[in-house]
N, C-alpha and C positions, 0 to 999 in steps of 0.2 A: 487408554493406558498401554504403555510400552509391555510393561511386567505387571503380574498381578496386584503389587503394592503400590498405592498409588505414591507414597513417601519414596520408594524406590525409582520409580518414574521420575518424580521430581529431579532427584539426584542426578539422573541420567540427562534430563535437558539442561541443568545448570550446569552441568561438567561440559556438554559440547558448547554450551555459550560461553563458558569461561575459556574453552581452548580457542574458539574461532576469535574471541575478543583480543588474547592473549598474541595470538598469530598475528591480527592486525596490527596490533601495536610494534610488535617486533618489525614487519614489513615498512612501517611507516618511517620507524628509525633508521632502518636502512638505506630508505630514499631520501634521507637528509631532514626529516622533520626532529625538531627538539622535541626532548623526552617529554615534557610537560604538555605539549601540543599534540604529540601522539598520544598520550593517555586519553587526554581530553577528547579528539577524534575517534578514538577504537571504542570508548563508552559511548560516544554518541552516535556513532554509527551501528554498533551492537543493539542498542536501544531503538533504534531509528528515530531519535530523538533531533538529530541534524543541527543540534546547538555547535556553535564554533566559537574561538576567542579572536577572531577575525571578522572583521566588519563585511569584508569580500568573501567570506565564507573558504570554502576551498580554494576558490578562485585566487585566492591572496597568494599562493605559494607559488603559483605559474608553473607547476610541474607536472609533465606528462606522467613520470612514474607515479605520483604520488595519485593523480587522478585515475589511473589505471588499477592502482591496489583498492582505492576505495572503488570504484566503480565494480569490480569483482565481489569484494566483501559486502556490498550492498544488495547485490544479487543473492550471495550465499544466504544473508540474513532474512531474504524475502522465501526461503524454500521451506517447505513443512520439516522441522527438526528431526521427526521420527525417523525421517528418510537417511539422515546421518546416523542414526544408532542403528537402522537395519544393514546399512552398508558395510559399519564396523564390526558386524556381527556374519559379514562374509557375503550378504545379498545384495551385491552391486547393482543387479538388475532392478532393482525395487525402484531406481530413480525414473527411469525410463518406462517403468510397467506402470507406475502411478499416473493417472491421468490428469490430475490436477497440475502435476510437474509439467508434464508435456503441454499443456494449455499455458502454462506461466512462462516455460521458456520459448514457445511458440509466439506468445505475444511480445514479449521482450525482444526476441530476434527481429520480427517483423515491423516494429515500432522504430527500431533503430534504422533498420534499412530505407523504412518511407521517410523517416524524419532527415538522415543523412542526405537521400537524393533530393528532399525535397529545399534543403538547406544550400546544398552544390548548385543546383539548377536555379536557383534564386541567387547566386552571387554571393551569398554569406560568407562561404568558408572552400577552402579545398577540401578534396575528398577525404584526407587524412584528417583534417580538423574536424571536417563535419562527423566523421564518425566518432572521434574523440569527444566531443561535444553532446553528440546525440545520445551515444552510450551512456554517459554520465548523468543526463538530466534525465533519461528514461528510466534508468534504474533507481535515480534518487526519489523521483514521481511514485512510480508502480511501487517500491517498498515501503514509500511514505516517509523516507529520512530527512528529505527537503533541503538536502546541500544544493547548493549551486556552483557552477564554475562559468556560467555563460547567462547572460539576461535574455532568457528565452520569453522575455515581454516583448522583444523586437524581432521575434522570428515571425516566419509568414504564418498565415491563419491556419493551413493545414497541420503544421507542426503543432501549434497551440492546442488546436482541436484534438489532435492525439494524446496530449499530455493531460488535458482535461477529463477525456475518456479515462485515462489510467490512473487519475486521480479518483474516480468512482469505482474502479473494479480494487486495485489493490494487490499485495501479494499472497501467498498461500497461508490456508489455515494451518494454525501450529509454529507460525514463525513469530517472528517479534514486530512484525508491522501492523497497519491499522485498516482502515477503509473496510470495504465488504468483503472480501477475499474472492481469491478465483474458483474455490470450489462452489459457492453460492450461483455463480455465473454459469460454471459448467451444468450444475444443476438444472438452473433455469432453462438452459438451453435443451436439455434432455428433456424437461418438461414440455416444452413447446413442441419439440420433434414429435413427443408422444402424442400429444393433442393433435397435431397434423394427423398422425397417422390413425389415430381413432376416426378422423374424418372421411377418411380414404377406405379404410377397413373397420367399418363399426362393429363387426362381430368377432373380430379378432381380441384375444388377449394382448394388452400392452403393459410392459413394466418399464419401470426406470432402473436402468443396473448402473453401478458403479462398482469398477476392480471387479467385473463379472456378478457381482452380487446384487440382488434385488433391492433397492431403496426404499423402506417403509414409506406410506401414505403420509405419518405425522412427520416425519423428517421432511418430505416435500411440501407440505403445507406449513411448516415451520421457517423453511427457507423463503417461501412466497410473501410469508407474512413480515418476514424480516425485511425482506426488499421494499415491500410497500411502506411500510413503517419508517424505515431509512428515507425513502423519497418524500414522503408527507413530511417529516423532520425538516428536510432539506427546502422543502417549497416554503412552509411557514418560517422558516427562520430567515430565507432569503428574502421574503415580504417584509418581516421587520427591520433587517438591515438595510433594504431600499428605501425606507423610511428617512434614512440619512441624506439622502439626495445626492450620493456619489453616483458613479457611472455604471452601469449595468454590469459590465464585464467583472468589476471590481468587488461590487457587493456580492454577486453570483459566485464567484470564484473564491471568494474570503470563506463563505459558508462551507463549498466543497473541501478546501483545503482545511477547515476548522474540524468539521465532522470525520472528514478522513485522517486527520493527525498529519498533516503533509508540511503546512507551515507555509511556505510561499504560494501566491497563486497568480492572477496578471493584474494588469492595471496599477492601482496604487498600492495593492499589495504582493506587487511582484517580486523578484528575486533582490532588487536592489531598493524596494519600498518597506512600508510597514504598516500596521494595523492602527496607529497613533491616531489618525484621522478621523476614526470612527467615535460614535457618540457613546456613553456610559451604558446605554441602552442595549445598544448593539454588540459591545465589547462583552456584556453578561450573556446574551444569547449566543455571541460565538464561545465563550466560555463554557457554556452549558454543551455546545455541540461537540467541542473538544472532550468534554469528559463523557458525554454520552458515546461519542463514536469510539473511544478508547476501551470503554468497559462492553461493548458491543450492544448497545442501547438499551434492550430488554431488560436488564437488571437495575437500569436508571430509571425506567418507567415503572417497574415492579415498586419502588420506592414511592413513587406519586399515586400509587394505587390504595384508595382507602382499604380495601380489602386485606392488605397486606398488613395493614397497622392494628386489625381487630383481633381481639383473643380468641384463640381457638376454643369454640364449646366442647367440655367433655362428655 
């Protein structure tokens, strides 16, 4: 909670959401996008839904300015909204003091650089074009928005691998994006570091700290449980979808993109493809993945737990 009252916290978050959405719509209008299109894409970017009125998504406009604007705002909507509140209160250093934000921005920056170099060295684009398309696709995938300005299905293997990795990670907690969130990976890395330290110095006391404060064991176990449940659902769903006989890349990335709420994957579900070729069973499984992923998995699993439906004894 940002303030003592939950209702007031909700108002603050909604206000930030509305302001960012309005600014995006205005910038898109200035860049030459029609009013209706600007509103549609502003709403879809804000909610990281990625829906577009164009078959070619944002690529249909062929505008460097529109690409740049949406790239920036996809990045912004992938940030924890509480950081905006603290910065508005005068604590501008809160952004770079926040470990998750540093992890998020570092991941985005490194991914863009590596993919740009990979594309340029393989003769796909010039440096300027490579930077433009890699920045857009990286932010689209990690924020789980799902827009596309290039068919990354045709990109080199390294670039596609990085995008798949980003699909598994997702944006910051407290953002509008889906997937696993950066904070969980940050905690998992700290847990691994702690366990290695225990092996080296078994008698020392080792704690996992975040923002200078010790993280309790309940939170750490909850993070690990979420990670393994996420992976288990991914594996089981992939097995079912593979029964369709589609190629492995298409089947697996369809599940990754669904549970992470990204949209496009690779293969037949790439930026220029669709999910229409899958069987009804696969579509049901993928639909479940979409809902479970968006609701952070655990609440959905609770609904299927028999104990959740039993009347509490007095």
